[in-house]
C-alpha positions, 0 to 999 in steps of 0.5 A, spaced: 577 494 413 570 497 415 572 504 414 565 509 413 561 503 416 556 505 421 553 501 427 555 494 430 552 488 427 552 484 434 553 477 431 546 478 428 543 479 421 539 485 419 532 483 420 534 480 427 538 486 429 532 491 427 527 487 431 531 486 437 532 494 437 525 495 436 523 491 442 529 494 447 526 501 444 519 499 446 521 497 453 525 503 454 519 508 452 515 504 457 519 503 463 524 509 462 530 505 463 533 499 461 539 494 463 543 491 457 550 490 455 554 496 454 555 495 446 547 494 445 546 500 450 551 505 445 547 502 439 540 504 442 542 511 443 541 513 436 535 509 436 532 513 442 535 520 439 531 519 432 524 517 436 525 523 440 526 527 434 519 524 431 516 525 438 518 533 438 515 534 431 508 532 433 504 531 427 500 526 424 506 524 419 510 523 425 505 519 429 505 514 423 512 513 422 513 512 430 507 507 430 510 503 424 516 502 428 514 501 435 507 497 433 504 499 440 498 505 440 499 506 448 507 507 447 506 512 441 501 516 445 506 516 451 512 518 447 508 524 444 504 526 450 509 525 456 516 523 454 517 528 448 515 534 451 520 534 456 526 535 451 523 541 447 528 545 450 534 540 449 537 539 442 540 531 442 543 527 448 536 524 450 539 518 454 545 517 459 549 510 460 551 508 467 556 502 467 554 496 472 560 491 472 560 485 469 555 479 467 556 473 471 558 467 466 561 470 460 563 477 464 560 481 459 560 489 461 553 491 463 550 498 463 544 501 465 541 506 459 535 511 461 532 518 459 536 524 462 530 527 465 528 520 469 529 521 476 533 517 480 529 512 485 531 512 492 530 506 496 528 507 503 532 503 508 528 499 513 531 499 520 533 493 524 526 493 528 522 494 522 525 488 519 524 484 525 517 486 526 516 484 519 519 477 520 515 476 526 509 477 522 510 472 517 512 467 522 506 467 527 500 464 524 494 468 523 487 466 527 491 462 533 492 464 540 499 467 542 502 466 548 505 472 552 508 471 559 505 465 560 498 467 559 494 466 553 492 472 549 487 472 543 489 476 537 484 481 536 483 484 528 487 491 527 483 497 527 478 494 532 477 497 539 476 492 545 469 491 547 467 494 553 462 492 558 455 494 556 451 499 561 445 496 564 439 497 559 433 502 561 428 497 562 432 493 568 433 500 571 426 501 572 424 494 574 430 495 580 426 502 582 419 498 582 422 493 587 425 498 591 418 502 592 415 495 593 420 493 599 419 500 602 411 500 602 411 493 605 415 496 611 411 502 612 405 497 612 408 492 617 410 498 621 403 501 621 400 494 623 404 493 629 401 497 635 406 501 640 407 500 647 402 506 649 396 503 645 397 496 647 396 499 655 390 503 653 387 497 649 388 492 655 384 497 660 379 498 655 377 491 655 377 490 663 372 496 663 368 493 658 368 486 662 
């Protein structure tokens, strides 16, 4: 009979069990939640409570004890700087366990263990229209012409505005003005060169007199 014997053996020898819970504790500190079997989650609670107690002490000896167990400087820093200060007004009970059903295959009861201060992650549901658009983007080939309503329309890259017709340059306008001025001058010269009806009659009479 196992009277006054604490802890679960979980069909593992002592050293294997210690390594397993150390790895699980590192993952819990890193990701702040962990999915495992119900028996392991219940046994992991005592490990988590002890490591948070070290973090709340926050002295050199506590840091060395935590590093001897966790063997990761980044995780030890996160424990003492981020996680432990959240529980300064809480005396024990730093984790919570959710039952997650049964595992396929051996039907082992699964559970989610997380810190009490961890905020629940809420996934935004996408509408049917957005899902359809994303599916079309994946299916349509990039850089090729897309046929819409019987016409070929080239895809333009996002963020770029369609090209507008360029305005005529200043040099071209000046040349057009010069041409117009030249045309007007030639017309004026032609008009001066042609004699009017009165002038033509006077010219004829003067020629007759001279004769």
